[in-house]
N, C-alpha and C positions, 0 to 999 in steps of 0.2 A: 691349510688349517689355521684358524684364527683363535688365539688364546689370550685371555686377560693376564696382565702382568702388573704387579704392584711392588713398589720398593718402599720398605718401611724401616725407619730408624728405631731400634729397640733398646730398652733400658735407658731411656731418656725422654724428656718432654720437649726437646728442641731439635729441629732439623739440623743435620750435620753433627749431631752428638750420638753417643751410644754406638751400637753396632748395626750396620745396614744389612738387611736381608731382602732378597727378592722372593715373592710368593706367587706361584702359578696354580690356580685352581684347575682341576681336571674333572671330566666326567668319567673317564676310564684311564687306566695306565697306558702310557706310551712306552715304546721300547727304551731300555736303559740308555742306549746310545744317543737317542734323541734328548733324554733328560740331561745327560752330560753335556751335549752340545748347547742346549739352552743355558745351562749353568755357566759354561765357559764364556758364552756370549754376554751374560749378565755381568761377569767380572767383579762379583762381590764374594765375600768369604763363603756364604752358603745361600743356596736357593732351596726353598721348601715347596714341595708338591703335595697336594692332598686330593683324595677321591672320596666322595660320600659313601658311607656304609650305613644305610638307614638314616637315623638322626645323628650318627657319629661319623668319624672320618678316619681314613687310613692316611698316615702322614709319613713322608720320607724326606731326607735332607741330603743334599749333594754339595760338595765342594767342587772346584774345577778338576780335582784329582781323584777323589774317592767318594763313595757313599758313606755317610756318617752313621754311627749307631745311636747318637743322641746329640741334639743341638738345642740349646735353650733359647737363644735370641731369635732364631728362625721359627721356633714354636710359638713364641710370644707374637712374632710378626704375623704368623698364620691366623692366630686367634683374633688379632686386631683387624685383619682383612675380613674375616668372617663376620665380626660384629659390626664394623663400621662401613663396609662396602657391600657385603652380601646379605645384610639384614638378618643375621642369625638372631633368633628371638630369645634364646635362653641366656642364663647367667653363668652356666658351666658348659664348657665344650670338652668332649671326650675324643681323644686321638688314640688310634691303635698304631703302634710303632715297633721298630726293632727292639726297643727297650721296654716293651710292654705297654700297658694302658697308661696314658698321660692325660691328666685333667688340667684344664685352665679355668680358674674362677675369675669372673669379671665383676669388679665393683667400681662403677663410674669409669674413670680412665686408668684404673690400676688393674693389671693382669697378674694373677698369682699362679705360677706353675707348680704342680704337684709332681715331683720327680723322685727317682730312687736315690737313696743315700749311699755314698761310696766312701766309707771311712778309710783314709790312707794309712798304710802301715810303714814302720821303719824300714829303710832300704839303703842300699849302697849306691852312691851316685855313679852313673856311667862315666868312665874316664873322659870320653869325648866331650860330654856336657861340662864336666869340671874344667877342662882345659879352655873351653869357650867363654867361661864366666869371668867378668872383671873382679868379682868378689865372691868368695865361697860362702855358702849358706851355713847357718848354725845347726840346722836340722834337715834331714833328707827323708822324705816319705814317698810312697808309691801307691796309687790306686790304678785307674786307667792312665792317669798322667803322673809324671814326677811332680812332687810338691816340695819346693825349696823354700824353707822358712828363714827369714832374716830378722834382725833385731828391731828395726824401726822403718817407718815409711820412707825415709830418705834413701835407704838402701834399695828399696823397690823402685823409686823414681829414678835413681842414678845408675841402676845396673846396666851394664853393656854386655851384650852377647855377640860373640864373633860368629856371624852366620856362616861364613865360609867353613869354619870348623864344625859347627853343630849340624850343618846340613849333611855331614857324613853319616849320620845315623837316621834310621827310619823308625818313628814311634807311632805310625798310623795305626788306629785312629787317635792316639793320644798325643800329648804335648808336654810342655814344661810350664808349670805354674810357679810364679815368684810371689811370695806373700809375706806380710808382716803386720803387726798391730797398727791401727790407724790413729792419726792425730785428731781427726774430727769425725771418726766413725769407728766401728769395732775392729775392722780389718780392711786391708787394701791388698790388691793383687795386680799382676800382669800375666798374660798368657802368650806363649810362643809355640809355633808349630814348625818344626824342622821340615824342610823340603816342600813346604806349602807355598803356593803363589803369593799368599798374604801371610807374612812371617809373624807379625804381632796381631792377634785378634783384639779388636777394640773393647768388646764387652761380651764375656763368655758365660752363658748360663750353666752349661754342663760342668765347668770347672768348680762351680759352687756346690755341686753334689759331693765333692770332697772337702772343700773349704768350710762349708757350714758345720758338718759334724766335728771337724778338727777344732775350729775356733769356739764352737759351742762348749766342747769339753774343756778346752784350755781356759776360757774366760768364765766358765760356769754360768752361761747365759743361753736361753733358748731362742730369744729373738735378738737378731743382730742386724746392723746396717753395714753396708760394704760399698767401697768404691773400687772400680777397675781403672787404674791410672794410665790408660793409653792417652794419646793426643785428643781423642774424642770423648773420653771419660764416660764410664757407665756407672749408674747408681742402682743398687739392688737392695731390696728389703728381704731379709732371710729369717727362716724359722726352722729349728731342728725338731723333727717329729719322730725321731727314732729311726725306723726303717725307711722313712721318707723325709724329704726336705721340701720346704715351700720357698720359692724364689719369686719375688714380686718386682714389677717394674712398670714403667710407662712405655708408650710407643706413639709414634707419629708418622703419618704417611708423607713420604717425600715425593713420590710420583705414582701415577696410575696410567696405564696405556694398554696397547695391544701388540702382541708379537705374532709374526707370521711364520709358519713352518711349512715345509714341502708336503 
């Protein structure tokens, strides 16, 4: 079986920036075992697969370990492939997913994801996470992910997490968000996934489902700019819409090719 394969860098306008996702368009669903095998072979944080449903699409996301309930950068990458490589004619793409209906609006080279809002609530930090941190947060919150709030951007840049310790817990499908006010944007963040093959995610759309409502309320702003401070750096343009959030960014194709399956 021959399948098209695209690798896209999302939340960036430069190759080798943002977060890399693979996208595999399908005509019909393959067995989950095959989807996992393809994902492991791709060796990126997430691979997105989609199947046409009329003029819309059923979208799923896989890491090498698990199927995700929501993934922002791979959704953006899938929309980029549809628009730039598969000649999708419209300016809004509708995906059906485990997290409900997700729309992606396209304006020139900017993709805007319409995602569910997940306001984090005050929580007690897991002892194992606390032990693994080089510096303790000033505020601890929880939605799907732990949200650890720090005083300033340097805390986020300089944080060290002992992976050997933190890998003792399983937060699937969630992770650990480190965040603080930004110096040249509204807020910054980093995202870590215990027990995952890729420990630090370079640019994470789904984490902003929690970050946007939190910082919108704290800063009393509806429109915000954000940076994810990984080595690859992700740039996101955000808007709080109440029960939904808008997460916008660019994307660029790194490679396009063909994969062969048995």
